[in-house]
N, C-alpha and C positions, 0 to 999 in steps of 0.2 A: 420835706416840709418847707413852707415859706412863712410859717407862723411867727409873728414878732416875739411872742412869749418864748418860743423855743430858741429863737436866735439870741435872746437875752441870756438864757441859760448857757448857750454855747459860748457867749462872750465871757461869762463868769468862769467857765472851764478853761478858756484860753488864758486868763489871768492866773488861774490856779496852776496850770501846766507851766506857764512861764516862770512863776516863782519856784515851783518844784525843780525845774530843769535849769534854773538860773539863765534864762534866755529872754531876750526882748520880744514882745509880740506887737503887732500892729495896734494902733489905737482904735477905740470903740467907734468913733465917728467915721474913720476910714472904712473899717470893716462893715459897719451897718450901711453906710452909703453905697459902697461897692456892691454888697450882696443884694440889697433891695432894688438897686437899679438894674442889675442883671436878672434878678428874679422876675421883675416886672416884664422883661423882654422874653421870659420863658427859657433862659439859658443857664440859670443857676438854681441850685436847690441845696438844702441842708439835709444830710442823711444823719440820723441819730440812732444810737444804740442805748436802749433803756433796759433796766432790770429792776423789778420791784418798784416801778413807778418813778425811778430816778434815772436821769440822763447820765450815762457813764462816759460817752464819747460822742463826738460829732465831727462831720467833715463837710466842707463846702465843695461842691462839685460844679464845674462849668462845662457845658456842652457846646460843641461847634461841629456841625455836620455829624459825622459818625464817630467823633472823638470826644471823650469825656476826660477832663483834667481834674485831678485832685488839687485844689487850690489852697485850702487851709484845713487844719485839723486840730482837735483839742481833746483832752481826756481828763477824767477825774482821778484824784489820788486814792479814791476808795475802790474796793473790789477790783484791784488791778489784775488779780488772778484769773478773771473771766476773759481777759484779753479783748475788751470791747473794741479798741481801734482796729485790731486785726479782723474781727468779725465784720466791721463796716467795710473794710477793703475787699473782703471776700464777696460780700453782697453787691458791692459796686461792680 
């Protein structure tokens, strides 16, 4: 997806994950600017894992040629037992 509303949920998950894991995450302006600039060129997309209408994880992937790079990822603190980040990586 390249939907702005989905990206805003992804940003909220990034902050939640950063707090949970006590790590710093990139700022919203940087992430938003970088993602949408690359998405406009058709080289970036946001892959999301949802359950019961709720985004549980997201990953930003960047493509170049036949290579796809996992650039950023985030996950919710809820329903962690469903392993949403791992599901995203398998689908990627």
